[in-house]
C-alpha positions in Angstrom: 127.4 114.4 84.5 125.6 114.1 87.7 122.0 113.4 87.7 122.0 114.3 84.0 123.5 117.7 84.7 126.5 119.2 83.0 129.5 119.7 85.7 132.2 122.2 84.7 135.1 122.6 87.0 136.9 126.1 86.7 140.4 126.9 87.9 141.5 130.4 88.3 145.3 130.1 88.0 148.2 132.1 88.7 151.7 130.3 89.1 150.0 127.0 89.7 152.6 124.8 87.8 153.9 123.1 91.0 150.4 121.8 92.1 148.2 121.7 89.0 148.9 118.1 88.0 148.1 116.7 91.5 144.9 118.9 91.6 143.7 117.7 88.2 144.7 113.9 89.1 142.3 113.9 92.0 139.3 115.3 90.3 136.5 112.6 90.2 136.4 110.6 87.3 133.1 110.3 85.4 131.5 113.3 87.2 133.3 116.3 85.7 132.4 117.0 81.9 134.9 119.7 81.4 137.8 121.4 83.0 138.7 125.1 82.2 141.9 126.8 83.5 142.1 130.5 83.0 145.8 131.7 83.5 146.3 135.2 84.8 149.7 135.7 83.0 151.8 133.4 85.2 155.5 133.4 84.6 156.0 129.6 85.3 154.9 126.5 83.5 151.2 126.5 84.4 149.9 126.9 80.8 152.3 124.1 79.5 151.2 121.7 82.1 147.5 122.7 81.7 147.8 121.9 78.0 149.7 118.7 78.5 146.8 117.5 80.9 144.2 118.3 78.2 142.5 121.1 80.0 140.8 123.9 78.1 143.1 126.8 78.7 142.2 130.4 78.5 144.9 133.1 78.8 144.9 136.6 80.2 147.8 138.4 78.3 148.4 140.5 81.4 147.6 140.0 85.0 144.1 141.2 85.5 143.6 140.1 89.2 141.8 137.3 90.9 138.3 138.7 90.5 138.8 139.1 86.7 140.1 135.6 86.4 136.9 134.2 88.3 134.7 136.4 85.9 136.4 134.7 82.9 136.0 131.3 84.5 132.3 131.6 85.0 131.5 133.0 81.7 133.4 130.3 79.9 131.6 127.7 81.9 128.2 129.1 81.4 129.2 129.4 77.6 130.0 125.6 77.7 126.6 124.8 79.0 127.3 124.2 82.7 124.3 123.4 84.9 126.8 123.3 87.9 130.1 125.1 88.1 132.7 124.2 90.7 135.7 126.4 91.4 138.7 124.7 92.6 141.9 126.5 93.2 144.7 124.7 91.6 147.0 125.2 94.7 145.8 121.9 96.2 144.7 123.6 99.5 141.4 122.1 98.9 140.6 118.5 98.2 139.5 118.2 94.6 137.6 114.8 95.5 134.9 117.0 97.1 133.6 118.1 93.8 131.2 115.1 93.6 129.8 116.1 97.1 129.6 119.6 96.3 128.0 119.2 92.9 125.5 116.6 94.5 124.4 119.2 97.0 123.5 121.5 94.0 121.9 118.8 91.8 119.7 117.7 94.7 117.9 121.0 94.6 118.6 121.7 98.2 121.4 124.4 97.7 122.1 126.9 95.0 125.6 127.7 96.3 128.1 125.4 98.2 131.3 126.7 99.9 134.2 124.2 100.8 136.1 125.1 103.9 139.7 124.6 104.8 138.9 125.6 108.4 136.2 122.9 109.2 138.3 120.1 108.4 141.1 121.5 110.5 143.6 121.1 107.6 144.2 124.8 106.6 147.7 125.0 108.2 148.5 121.4 107.5 147.5 122.1 103.8 150.0 125.0 103.5 148.1 128.0 104.5 150.5 130.4 106.1 149.8 131.2 109.7 149.2 134.9 109.1 146.7 134.2 106.4 144.8 131.8 108.6 144.7 134.5 111.4 143.6 137.1 108.9 141.0 134.6 107.4 139.5 133.9 111.0 139.2 137.5 111.9 137.7 138.7 108.6 135.2 135.8 108.6 134.1 136.8 112.3 133.6 140.3 111.2 131.7 139.4 107.9 129.5 137.0 109.8 128.6 139.7 112.3 128.1 142.5 109.6 125.9 140.2 107.3 124.1 138.0 109.9 125.5 134.7 108.6 127.2 131.7 110.0 129.8 130.8 107.4 133.1 129.0 108.4 135.1 130.7 105.6 134.3 133.5 103.1 137.5 133.3 101.3 137.5 129.8 100.1 138.8 128.6 96.8 136.4 125.7 96.6 132.8 126.8 95.5 130.0 125.3 93.6 127.3 127.2 91.9 123.9 126.3 90.3 124.0 127.9 86.8 121.2 130.3 87.5 123.3 131.9 90.4 126.1 132.8 88.1 123.7 133.8 85.3 121.6 136.1 87.5 124.2 137.9 89.8 125.8 141.2 88.4 129.3 139.7 88.3 130.7 142.0 85.8 130.1 144.9 88.3 132.3 143.2 90.9 135.9 143.9 91.6 138.6 142.4 89.8 140.6 141.8 92.8 140.3 139.5 95.9 137.2 141.3 97.2 135.2 139.7 94.4 134.7 136.6 96.7 133.0 138.7 99.3 130.9 140.6 96.7 129.6 137.4 95.0 128.6 136.1 98.5 126.8 139.4 99.4 124.9 139.3 96.2 123.9 135.8 96.5 122.5 136.5 100.1 120.6 139.5 98.9 119.1 137.6 96.1 118.0 134.9 98.6 119.9 132.1 96.9 120.2 129.1 99.3 
């Protein structure tokens, strides 16, 4: 809990067995009330590791896609009474220790949605992001900022925090089950005037 608010971390997982333990190990102690991992039909040891770590594990019996995985994550977090939901990709391209700061920005009442960035810290490539993905990410972010009139450093981040009301009010089920889900949820949040 942070400022009396329930913090739930969600992890949309697919073949995360190699990095999951390190990600969970570095989550802040005493802040996170629950960790939910949704496995999208991985063919590795992701589920076994998640269960051994004591995580709440939900399974998609067949691969439904990244957007569908996030939808399941967010529904489960809301069902568990989350006041703040923090998505952390279990691939360790994002520092899980930032959960405290991100949740704090939400509980302070200043922001409704907080995005982490691999780009601003300069660690995207060092953190394992392939060069071609880095270049594509930068180009897409430039175009999206121009089209939407925003100034985000990264639209395709796997580290996000939401105030409960954002996830409860946005029409997430109408969004794509694929990677474009990340963009759709941000456009919806901009249109709804969330901070």
